C-alpha beads as a LAMMPS data file, in Angstrom:
LAMMPS data file: protein, C-alpha beads

108 atoms
107 bonds

1 atom types
1 bond types

-500.0 500.0 xlo xhi
-500.0 500.0 ylo yhi
-500.0 500.0 zlo zhi

Masses

1 110.0

Atoms # bond

1 1 1 442.487 -266.609 -424.614
2 1 1 441.555 -269.871 -426.273
3 1 1 442.552 -273.139 -424.676
4 1 1 443.641 -276.459 -426.130
5 1 1 440.442 -278.504 -426.477
6 1 1 442.390 -281.748 -426.945
7 1 1 444.300 -281.180 -423.700
8 1 1 441.032 -280.316 -421.929
9 1 1 439.534 -283.610 -423.109
10 1 1 442.601 -285.534 -421.904
11 1 1 442.230 -283.903 -418.474
12 1 1 438.499 -284.704 -418.471
13 1 1 439.245 -288.369 -419.167
14 1 1 441.668 -288.550 -416.257
15 1 1 439.301 -286.845 -413.832
16 1 1 436.325 -288.951 -414.915
17 1 1 436.582 -291.219 -411.874
18 1 1 436.756 -288.324 -409.436
19 1 1 433.549 -287.395 -407.645
20 1 1 432.164 -283.894 -407.784
21 1 1 434.357 -282.668 -410.653
22 1 1 433.213 -279.418 -412.212
23 1 1 434.507 -277.335 -415.076
24 1 1 434.561 -273.557 -415.026
25 1 1 435.962 -270.928 -417.371
26 1 1 438.701 -269.139 -415.428
27 1 1 442.259 -267.889 -416.001
28 1 1 441.484 -267.346 -419.677
29 1 1 440.923 -271.060 -420.090
30 1 1 439.078 -274.010 -418.621
31 1 1 439.525 -274.872 -414.955
32 1 1 438.760 -278.184 -413.293
33 1 1 437.518 -278.290 -409.711
34 1 1 437.120 -281.311 -407.478
35 1 1 434.939 -281.026 -404.380
36 1 1 434.901 -277.264 -404.992
37 1 1 438.715 -277.014 -404.991
38 1 1 440.537 -275.699 -408.033
39 1 1 442.891 -278.487 -409.195
40 1 1 444.210 -277.717 -412.687
41 1 1 443.391 -275.409 -415.576
42 1 1 444.024 -275.636 -419.288
43 1 1 445.315 -272.232 -420.349
44 1 1 446.322 -271.857 -423.971
45 1 1 448.371 -274.959 -424.750
46 1 1 449.608 -275.314 -421.167
47 1 1 448.369 -276.801 -417.929
48 1 1 448.245 -274.733 -414.745
49 1 1 448.828 -277.111 -411.864
50 1 1 448.092 -276.522 -408.182
51 1 1 451.028 -278.131 -406.390
52 1 1 451.027 -276.197 -403.112
53 1 1 453.575 -273.623 -401.942
54 1 1 455.878 -276.200 -400.368
55 1 1 456.170 -278.252 -403.591
56 1 1 456.777 -275.495 -406.146
57 1 1 460.563 -275.848 -406.072
58 1 1 460.418 -279.590 -406.780
59 1 1 457.742 -279.092 -409.427
60 1 1 459.833 -276.487 -411.234
61 1 1 462.647 -279.037 -411.571
62 1 1 460.469 -281.114 -413.940
63 1 1 460.837 -280.750 -417.683
64 1 1 458.622 -278.033 -419.145
65 1 1 457.593 -276.549 -415.799
66 1 1 457.841 -272.843 -415.111
67 1 1 456.314 -270.424 -412.609
68 1 1 452.640 -269.700 -413.158
69 1 1 452.297 -265.975 -413.784
70 1 1 449.002 -264.133 -414.247
71 1 1 449.453 -260.540 -415.279
72 1 1 452.394 -259.356 -413.229
73 1 1 451.862 -261.741 -410.315
74 1 1 453.358 -265.159 -409.747
75 1 1 450.660 -267.511 -408.501
76 1 1 451.723 -268.922 -405.145
77 1 1 451.548 -272.720 -405.081
78 1 1 451.045 -273.101 -408.844
79 1 1 453.228 -274.036 -411.804
80 1 1 452.639 -273.956 -415.542
81 1 1 453.455 -277.154 -417.447
82 1 1 454.267 -276.598 -421.118
83 1 1 451.799 -278.344 -423.395
84 1 1 454.478 -279.884 -425.594
85 1 1 455.846 -281.800 -422.592
86 1 1 452.480 -283.287 -421.589
87 1 1 452.728 -286.846 -422.790
88 1 1 450.471 -289.307 -420.960
89 1 1 452.946 -289.968 -418.142
90 1 1 453.593 -286.272 -417.514
91 1 1 449.897 -285.394 -417.583
92 1 1 449.141 -288.236 -415.170
93 1 1 451.899 -286.988 -412.860
94 1 1 450.627 -283.398 -412.822
95 1 1 447.002 -284.353 -412.241
96 1 1 447.915 -286.794 -409.463
97 1 1 450.130 -284.161 -407.842
98 1 1 447.346 -281.574 -407.973
99 1 1 444.693 -283.967 -406.652
100 1 1 446.971 -285.080 -403.832
101 1 1 447.604 -281.499 -402.763
102 1 1 444.022 -280.273 -403.091
103 1 1 442.771 -283.236 -401.035
104 1 1 444.613 -281.683 -398.063
105 1 1 442.604 -278.463 -398.343
106 1 1 439.275 -277.833 -396.629
107 1 1 436.234 -278.325 -398.861
108 1 1 434.825 -275.132 -400.313

Bonds

1 1 1 2
2 1 2 3
3 1 3 4
4 1 4 5
5 1 5 6
6 1 6 7
7 1 7 8
8 1 8 9
9 1 9 10
10 1 10 11
11 1 11 12
12 1 12 13
13 1 13 14
14 1 14 15
15 1 15 16
16 1 16 17
17 1 17 18
18 1 18 19
19 1 19 20
20 1 20 21
21 1 21 22
22 1 22 23
23 1 23 24
24 1 24 25
25 1 25 26
26 1 26 27
27 1 27 28
28 1 28 29
29 1 29 30
30 1 30 31
31 1 31 32
32 1 32 33
33 1 33 34
34 1 34 35
35 1 35 36
36 1 36 37
37 1 37 38
38 1 38 39
39 1 39 40
40 1 40 41
41 1 41 42
42 1 42 43
43 1 43 44
44 1 44 45
45 1 45 46
46 1 46 47
47 1 47 48
48 1 48 49
49 1 49 50
50 1 50 51
51 1 51 52
52 1 52 53
53 1 53 54
54 1 54 55
55 1 55 56
56 1 56 57
57 1 57 58
58 1 58 59
59 1 59 60
60 1 60 61
61 1 61 62
62 1 62 63
63 1 63 64
64 1 64 65
65 1 65 66
66 1 66 67
67 1 67 68
68 1 68 69
69 1 69 70
70 1 70 71
71 1 71 72
72 1 72 73
73 1 73 74
74 1 74 75
75 1 75 76
76 1 76 77
77 1 77 78
78 1 78 79
79 1 79 80
80 1 80 81
81 1 81 82
82 1 82 83
83 1 83 84
84 1 84 85
85 1 85 86
86 1 86 87
87 1 87 88
88 1 88 89
89 1 89 90
90 1 90 91
91 1 91 92
92 1 92 93
93 1 93 94
94 1 94 95
95 1 95 96
96 1 96 97
97 1 97 98
98 1 98 99
99 1 99 100
100 1 100 101
101 1 101 102
102 1 102 103
103 1 103 104
104 1 104 105
105 1 105 106
106 1 106 107
107 1 107 108
């Protein structure tokens, strides 16, 4: 699956100040890792966002958010944000949410 290069560049710009950010092709798109932790991924026109299992319900209440499903499995602790809803404020929110959650995880 191809991914939205423009969205990937927007994510790159926002993660530019983060240390140890890496990009890796995963989930049929481009994933962004910080300190070895998977944070977000651009998949098609959408953004997969790691919010943590306890925050999925709140995340799904946001405009354009839906469960993240890969194959027949719902990804625990992840949501998919529709690309058409990712204005600058929404993208900032999702990336901040993902970075905040992944900072609580042990380094990989």
